[in-house]
N, C-alpha and C positions, 0 to 999 in steps of 0.2 A: 494375150494381154492380161494385165492384172485387173481384176474386178475391184472397183472402189466401193466402199461402204457408202450407202446413201445417208447423207447427214441431215436431210430434211424429210420428215415422215410424209408430209403432204406436199406433193409436187405442185408448184405454181405454174400452171400451163398458160401459154399465151393464147387464150381462147379466141381472141379477136382475129388472129391470123388464119381465118378460115378461107384461105386463098387456094389451098392445094399446093402440093409440091411441084415445082417447075422441073422440066427435064434438065438434068445437070450432068456433068461429066461422070464417068464411072467411079472415079476416086471419091467424089462427094457422095455418091449412092452408098458406097461401102461405109463411109464415115457416118452417114445417117443411120445405117443399120446398127453400127456400134454404139451410137447414142441411145438407140432403143434398148440395147442390151446393157446399158450403164457402163460401157467401156469408154472412158472419157479422155484418156491421154492423147491419142492420135487425133480424134475428132476435134478436140479443143485447139490443138495446134493448127489443124487445117482451116477451121472456120475463123480462128483469130487472124490467120494470115490473109484470108480472103477479105475479112473486115478491114484490116489495116490497108489493104490495097484498094479500098473504096467500095467494096461490094457490101452495101447495106440493104440488101434485098430482104424480103420477108423470110425467105428460107434460112439465110445465114443468121439473121437476128433471132429467129425462132430457135434454132439449134443452140446458139450461144446462151440465150436466156435459160434454156432448159439445162444445159450443162452447168452453168454457174449457180443456178438456184439449187440444183441437186448436190453440188459439191460445197455449198455453203458460202460461195463467193457472191453474196448479194450485191455488194457495192459494184462489182464488175457487171453483173446482170443489169443493174440500174443504168450504169454508164452506157452500155450497148443499146438498151431500149430507149433511153432518153435521146440518143443520137437519131434513132429511127423516128421517134415522135417529132423531133424538131424538123426533120426533113419531110415528114408526112403528117402535118397537123390535122388533116381531114380524117385520119384513122382514129376515131373516137374509142374504138375497142382497145387499141394499143395504149391510148392515153389512160384508159381505165386500168389496164394491167400495170402500167407504170405506177399509178397511184397505189395499187395493191402491194407492189414491191416496196414503195416508200413506207407504207403502213407496216409491212412485215419487218422492215429494218428500223422501225420506230423513229423514222424521220418525219415527224408529224407536221412540221411546218412545210416541208416539201409536199407532203400528202395534201395539206390544205390548199396549196397552190394548184395542184392537180384538180381537186374538187371544185375550186372556184372556176377553173377553166372549163370543166365539164358542166358546171351549173349555169354558165352564161347562156341565158335564153332558154334553159331547159324547163320542161314540165314534168320531169321525172321525180316523183316524191321520194324515191329511195336516195337519190343524190342529195336532195335538199335536206332530208332527215340526217344523213351523214354529216353534212355541212353544219347543221344546227348543233349536233352533238360535239363536233370538233371545236366549234366556236365556244361552246360551253366549257370544254376542256381547257381552252386557252383564256377563258373568262373575258371573251370579247362580246360583251352583252349587247351592245348596239347592233353589231353585225348579226348576232344570233336572233335578235328581235326582227330585223329586216328579213332574214331568211325564213323565220317562222311565219311572217306575214305572207311571203311568197308561197310557202308550203300550204298555208290556209287557203289561199286563192286557188292554187292548183287542185287541192283536194275538195274545194267547194264546200268546206265545212263538214266533210264526211268523217273526220277523225277527231273524236272528242278530246284526245290528249293534246293535239296541236292547239285546239281552242283554249284548253286549260292552261297550257304553257304561255300562250300569248296573254291571257288574262293576268297571269302572275307578273309578267313584265309591265303591263300597263298599270297594274295596281301599284307597283313600286314607283312608277312615273307619276302616280296620282292623275292619270288620264282616265277619269271616271266615265267619260262618254264612251270610250272604246271598251272599257270593262263592262259597262252595261250592255253595249251592243253585242259583244261576243258572248256574254253570259246568257243573254236572251236567245242567241243563236243555239247555244248549247242546250238550253232548256227546251226549245222548240224542236230541234232536230234529234236530240238524244236524251229524252226525258228519263230513260232507264239508266243513263250514265250521269245524270245530274245529282251531285252529292251535296251533303251538308256544307262542306267547305265552299262549294260553288254558290250555294244560297247565301252564305255569309258575305262573300265578295260581291255578289250581285246586289244584295240588300244595301250594303255599305255604299256602293257606287250610286244607287238611286237616291239614298238619303243625302249624300254629299252633293248631288245635283238638285236637291230640294224637290225631288219627285217623290214626295212622301206617300201620296195615295198609291202610286205604282208599287212602292215598297211594301205597303200593307197588302195589296193584292198578290204580290209575289209570295209573301209569307203564307197567306191563305192558301194559295195554289200548292205551295210546297207541302203544307200540312195535309192537303187532300191526297197527296201521293202516298201517304201512310208510311213514310220511311223516317219520320222525324221522332226522335226520343223526347221525353219530357225536358231533359237537360238542354237539348238542342233548340227546342221550341222556346224555352225560357230565355236562352241567350238571344235569339232573334227578337223576342218580345222586348227584352231590355234594350236592344239596339233601337227599335222603334220608339221606345220610351225616351231614351237619353239623347239620341241623335235627331229625333223627330218631336214627338209630343206624347204625354201620358195617354191621351185619348186614342192614339194609334195602337198603343199596347193594349188598351182596354178592348179595342175592336177585336183583336185576336183572342184575348182571354174570354170574351163574351161568347165565343163559339165553343168553348170547352165546358162541359158540365161541372158544376161546383164540386161535386164529390171527387171528380178527377183532380181538380186543382188542389183541394184540401189533402188529398192522399199523396200528392207529389211535392216534396220539399222545394224543388226548383221552381215549379209553377206557382206554388203558394208564396214563395219569397218574391217573385216578380209581381204577383198580385198585390202583396202588401206594399211594395214600393210604389205601385200606381195609386193605391188608396191614400198613402201618405202624401204623395205629390199633388193629389187633388184636394188635399185639406181634410181628409177623413181619418185623422190619426186615432180618434176615439173609437171609430168603427173597427179599425185595424186591431186596436188593443183588445176590444171586446171579442173579436173573432179569434184571436190567438188564445185568449183566456178561456173561451168556450171549448176550443179544441183541446186545450191542456187539461181542463177539468174532466173532459170526456176521455182522456187518455188517448187522444187521436192526433196530438201535435207531433210532427216529425222532430226527432231529437236535434237535428241541426238548426232548428228554429228556436230552441230554448234561449239562446243568447238574445235573440230579438225580443222575445217576451220579457226577459229579465231587464233589458234596456227600457222597454216601454213601462214596465212596472215601476222602475225607479223614477221615470219621468212623470208618472201619474201619482207618485207619492205612496205607492203600495209597498211599503218596506217589508212587510211580512212575505209577500210573494217574491220580492227581490231576493231576500236571504234564503228562501226555500230553493229557488232556482240556482242561486250561487253555490249552495252546498252540493247540488247535483252536477253542475257543469263547470263551476269555477268562473273566473273572470278572464282567463287567458284567451278566450275566443272572441272577446270584445275588442274591436280596434281602438286605437288611442283616442280618436275623435269622439267615439261614443262614451268611453270612460271619462273623458273631459266633460262631456255634456252631463253625465251622471253626477260628477263632482260639483259642477256649477249649480245644477238644479237642486241638489241635496243641500248645498250651502244656503241657497236662498230660502229653502223650506225648513232649514235646521234639522235635517235628517242625519244626525251625528253618527248613527250606527252604520249608515250607508257610506258616509265619508271615511269612517275608520276602516271599513272593508276595502275601499278603493286604495287608501293610503297604505294599508298593510300589504296589499297585493303589489303595489308599485315598489315598496321597500324590499320585498323579497325577490324582485325581478332582477335581471342582469343590469349593471350600471348604465349601459347604453340604451336600454329599453325606455320608452315613454319619455323622451327628453322634454317635450312641451308640457306634458302633464306634471312631471316632476317640478318644473319651474312654477307652474300654476299652484301646486300644493305648497311649495316653499313660500311663495308670495302670500298666500292666504294664511299660512301658519304664523308668519311674522307680522301680519297686519293686526292692528288693535281691534278688538271686538270680534 
């Protein structure tokens, strides 16, 4: 017999057919040995004939699936195995093998149907994980969320990634109660896996639910874990400030030594925002000025000091800082405030600096400020 080249490097065996070979006529025994030796011409004809005659036994199906997968005829292997599965729905291993053949043939919708059949009532996390991934592939978000919830229950919260995936879905749905519940589960059961992104989602959920004190305690506990950078802490502090109240932000900042705050641009900026929100603009300006004069002010906060200097009428400090950092880093609303306050106090040199900066910018930059300047320049007096 002619030996055929194997077209598939990894043979897909029907592992579930662990039934053992039945006693068959001698001709079938010979055919089976030829299958083992990869001589497929005569065995294929023999087993196909038996299959057509209605012999859908494990042995016949097993040999046909092996022949057709090794010769690259996956569609025929699927057809044979599907017939067996339809006649033997209780054979879950054969069902799993059929799913693998669908997957190998890139027939993912058929593969999904097999997974759904296998998943009915199952507590196998592997099956549920595969289902979730395939639902994600087909962008069936609601089905994926339901599957993830089942997976979470089966795993009893033991897999942090499952919890995190569910949190993402509930965050999109704005289901903050479930976000908070699952995030707390992640924090309690897997503190070593609890990341900054988890803290942000968790804090946001608590604030959206008006659980502001719990949000403050969460940020405090997150900081105690020692994995939060200054930038991350500042972001959480700003969340407490703007979604809660400035006093909540101050609660966190009060636990950080002043020298650490002053040395960190992110923390110092958050601290200044709290001071201004609480009505202590003069104190904020004095603090920035002191740090600047001691050459300890972080460079990224020079625009803040420049803005405050203009607001406080210190034109000399304003121009000194403008020469160092320019006006490009000031947002339009702050430049507009500088323009308005300078006009009221007749700080013409500041107004000229703002007007010159705007005129040298791209035509589409500062549309509101351009209008404001145009109106003031055309107004009498």
